[in-house]
C-alpha positions, -999 to 999 in steps of 0.1 A, spaced: -365 -204 55 -343 -178 37 -305 -181 40 -284 -151 32 -254 -156 9 -226 -131 17 -190 -126 5 -169 -150 26 -139 -138 47 -112 -128 22 -75 -139 27 -53 -118 49 -41 -86 32 -68 -88 5 -90 -58 8 -116 -66 -18 -125 -89 -47 -141 -87 -81 -173 -106 -88 -165 -124 -120 -197 -142 -129 -228 -157 -115 -235 -194 -124 -271 -192 -115 -299 -167 -121 -327 -156 -97 -354 -183 -95 -330 -211 -104 -330 -242 -82 -296 -250 -66 -281 -280 -49 -262 -279 -17 -225 -271 -22 -231 -261 -58 -210 -231 -68 -231 -200 -72 -205 -173 -80 -168 -168 -86 -149 -140 -68 -114 -130 -81 -88 -116 -58 -52 -105 -67 -40 -142 -67 -68 -167 -65 -104 -173 -76 -128 -180 -47 -160 -200 -51 -191 -193 -31 -211 -225 -27 -247 -229 -17 -250 -238 20 -283 -257 13 -305 -268 -16 -333 -243 -25 -343 -215 -48 -320 -186 -56 -334 -152 -47 -327 -118 -62 -291 -112 -73 -280 -80 -55 -245 -75 -69 -240 -79 -107 -210 -93 -126 -179 -71 -126 -186 -54 -93 -161 -50 -65 -171 -66 -32 -157 -68 3 -161 -91 33 -197 -96 43 -214 -80 13 -248 -95 8 -249 -113 -26 -283 -130 -27 -304 -154 -6 -316 -190 -9 -352 -200 0 -352 -236 13 -389 -238 18 -398 -247 -18 -375 -265 -42 -386 -266 -78 -393 -300 -94 -401 -313 -129 -437 -316 -119 -442 -280 -107 -417 -261 -128 -423 -253 -164 -385 -253 -171 -365 -285 -172 -343 -287 -141 -313 -307 -131 -320 -341 -116 -284 -350 -110 -274 -349 -74 -237 -352 -67 -233 -378 -41 -212 -370 -10 -197 -405 -13 -175 -393 -42 -150 -366 -32 -147 -340 -59 -125 -310 -64 -142 -276 -69 -131 -276 -106 -145 -311 -112 -177 -304 -93 -182 -273 -115 -180 -293 -147 -203 -320 -133 -230 -295 -125 -226 -276 -158 -232 -306 -179 -257 -324 -156 -235 -355 -153 -237 -384 -129 -202 -389 -114 -209 -426 -108 -208 -432 -146 -173 -417 -150 -141 -437 -144 -116 -419 -122 -79 -421 -129 -66 -398 -102 -50 -409 -69 -74 -433 -51 -96 -434 -83 -106 -398 -78 -122 -380 -107 -99 -354 -125 -109 -327 -150 -93 -349 -177 -116 -378 -167 -147 -357 -170 -136 -341 -203 -128 -375 -218 -163 -387 -208 -178 -356 -224 -158 -362 -256 -171 -398 -257 -207 -386 -253 -203 -362 -282 -190 -390 -304 -219 -413 -295 -251 -403 -314 -282 -403 -292 -316 -386 -290 -319 -362 -262 -345 -337 -250 -335 -302 -257 -325 -283 -225 -320 -245 -222 -284 -237 -225 -268 -228 -192 -244 -198 -190 -208 -210 -191 -182 -199 -167 -168 -167 -180 -139 -147 -167 -126 -114 -179 -98 -132 -197 -121 -158 -215 -152 -137 -220 -159 -129 -256 -164 -92 -264 -179 -79 -296 -152 -61 -317 -155 -24 -316 -154 -15 -353 -146 20 -364 -156 37 -396 -125 23 -414 -136 -12 -407 -105 -18 -386 -116 -41 -357 -105 -34 -322 -113 -52 -289 -113 -36 -255 -113 -60 -226 -110 -53 -188 -77 -62 -172 -81 -90 -147 -71 -84 -111 -43 -110 -114 -30 -92 -145 -33 -58 -129 -15 -71 -98 13 -86 -118 17 -53 -137 18 -34 -105 44 -56 -89 67 -57 -120 66 -19 -122 73 -17 -85 103 -40 -89 118 -18 -117 111 14 -99 122 5 -64 151 -19 -69 186 -15 -83 181 -45 -105 210 -61 -124 213 -95 -141 244 -118 -143 246 -148 -167 263 -181 -169 260 -214 -187 258 -249 -173 266 -283 -189 235 -304 -182 251 -337 -193 256 -351 -158 220 -343 -147 206 -358 -179 227 -390 -175 216 -393 -139 180 -390 -148 183 -416 -175 200 -440 -152 176 -438 -123 143 -426 -139 125 -459 -140 135 -469 -104 126 -434 -92 91 -436 -107 86 -471 -94 94 -461 -59 80 -426 -57 52 -426 -83 65 -394 -99 90 -385 -126 125 -371 -117 125 -337 -135 151 -310 -138 134 -286 -114 143 -306 -83 180 -304 -92 178 -266 -96 160 -262 -63 185 -283 -45 214 -265 -61 198 -231 -54 193 -240 -17 229 -250 -13 240 -217 -29 216 -197 -7 232 -212 24 266 -200 12 253 -165 3 225 -156 28 221 -121 15 204 -135 -16 178 -152 6 172 -119 23 148 -90 17 147 -52 24 121 -38 47 124 0 48 158 7 65 162 -29 76 175 -61 61 156 -93 69 178 -124 67 155 -154 64 166 -186 83 144 -208 61 141 -215 23 107 -209 8 112 -212 -30 87 -197 -53 82 -216 -86 67 -196 -115 39 -216 -131 17 -207 -161 -20 -209 -156 -51 -200 -177 -53 -168 -156 -16 -159 -162 17 -164 -144 15 -173 -108 41 -183 -82 32 -210 -57 57 -213 -29 75 -245 -19 79 -240 18 109 -253 38 122 -267 5 155 -275 22 137 -302 42 124 -320 12 141 -347 -8 140 -350 -46 107 -369 -46 90 -345 -22 100 -316 -44 88 -333 -76 54 -342 -60 48 -307 -49 57 -293 -83 32 -317 -100 6 -307 -74 12 -270 -81 9 -275 -118 -24 -294 -115 -39 -268 -91 -28 -240 -113 -46 -254 -143 -77 -262 -123 -76 -228 -105 -76 -243 -71 -44 -229 -56 -50 -213 -22 -39 -179 -12 -15 -194 14 2 -214 -14 8 -182 -33 19 -160 -5 54 -152 7 86 -168 -6 123 -159 -1 137 -168 -36 121 -175 -69 129 -198 -99 113 -193 -133 117 -216 -163 113 -199 -196 130 -229 -213 98 -248 -214 85 -222 -239 117 -223 -259 134 -192 -244 172 -191 -250 180 -162 -228 161 -136 -207 165 -112 -178 138 -122 -152 123 -94 -131 124 -96 -93 94 -108 -73 92 -82 -45 102 -81 -17 126 -109 -27 160 -97 -38 169 -123 -64 153 -146 -90 169 -174 -111 160 -178 -147 163 -212 -164 163 -215 -202 161 -241 -230 187 -269 -231 204 -268 -265 233 -289 -279 262 -265 -284 299 -269 -294 321 -264 -264 358 -269 -257 369 -296 -232 405 -305 -227 415 -288 -259 389 -306 -280 356 -294 -294 327 -315 -282 289 -313 -283 272 -308 -249 236 -300 -238 240 -264 -225 216 -242 -206 220 -205 -201 213 -193 -165 203 -158 -155 203 -143 -120 186 -110 -115 193 -94 -82 188 -62 -62 222 -44 -61 211 -25 -30 215 -57 -10 235 -81 -31 270 -72 -43 280 -82 -79 307 -105 -65 282 -125 -44 258 -127 -73 284 -141 -97 297 -166 -71 261 -176 -63 255 -185 -99 288 -203 -102 278 -224 -71 246 -234 -88 265 -243 -120 290 -264 -99 261 -282 -82 244 -291 -115 275 -302 -133 285 -324 -104 252 -335 -89 269 -359 -65 276 -327 -45 239 -322 -40 233 -359 -30 263 -360 -6 258 -325 7 294 -316 1 
């Protein structure tokens, strides 16, 4: 029997995708649920798994092509499966057991390196295997000398950002490289240019003394970890402070749609996260209904998914307000660009000890500069300044956030 492999239904509002790379070639044997090909959309990379075990047919669409819903990619013949006894080429004998739940990223590495997941110790929640677990196992295998039968090298996963291109050398022996822009990078460029062209963007600044937050974290960090199994970070304080400020200044939680203003009665906070593919912004939905531990757990989950490339389109879509933290990279001050159609974005920066005056005396305090970029078409300067002051007050007196006063 021959099974057609087609482009799956793409997320809503996504018209097409780019076929990044095939992980199998025509004639290769494939296992059920093994990833055959990666498709890149504006925000996420989709995997196309094999519905059944079999032999891969002719590849109809090459790497780098643009595809849409339903395009025929290839087919799988389930009548004959190659085996070591009938195939001249060594084939994989590892079968990933369904009794071990694996994420797509982990499953990909398992298949690439022909590993038995039963031999790897999982350290994730419920002893699940993580990418770090598999990588640690691979590192140990490299350090342990052993005689193996040579196996043809499989093509590695290659994306436009990681693919190696031969330098284009001119007659002056001055090397250049020309690489295609990924869909994510192209979409980011489009949206940033849109924000600058279509919004009256301004930025206001302030500084916040982080001493109270730092003291609170030090005092309760161990108890917080023991109870919630997650660290108490800075981001949860900023999200809580931002939500309280958004409630006081609803225009900053709004957006413009043509001639209309949409005031959102909910608080979906986007959190800018760095990933191997570039900057992405997963959305913490109904953030006002989460406590500190709930926020921190979601942030950790977003970070893990971003590195593994498993964030879903729904997790990246929407949002009413965004927070970006350039401080983790050492940024002292910046002017963040709006994330359309949102009308404001908060920029966090590095915490640095600075000399400040308190009660007529010069003292050293951990200071962070804050930046709020906003669309002046919708947000008045007075509201923007007072919004940032409200965040400053909430962070310098975190009891306000805990007591909701």
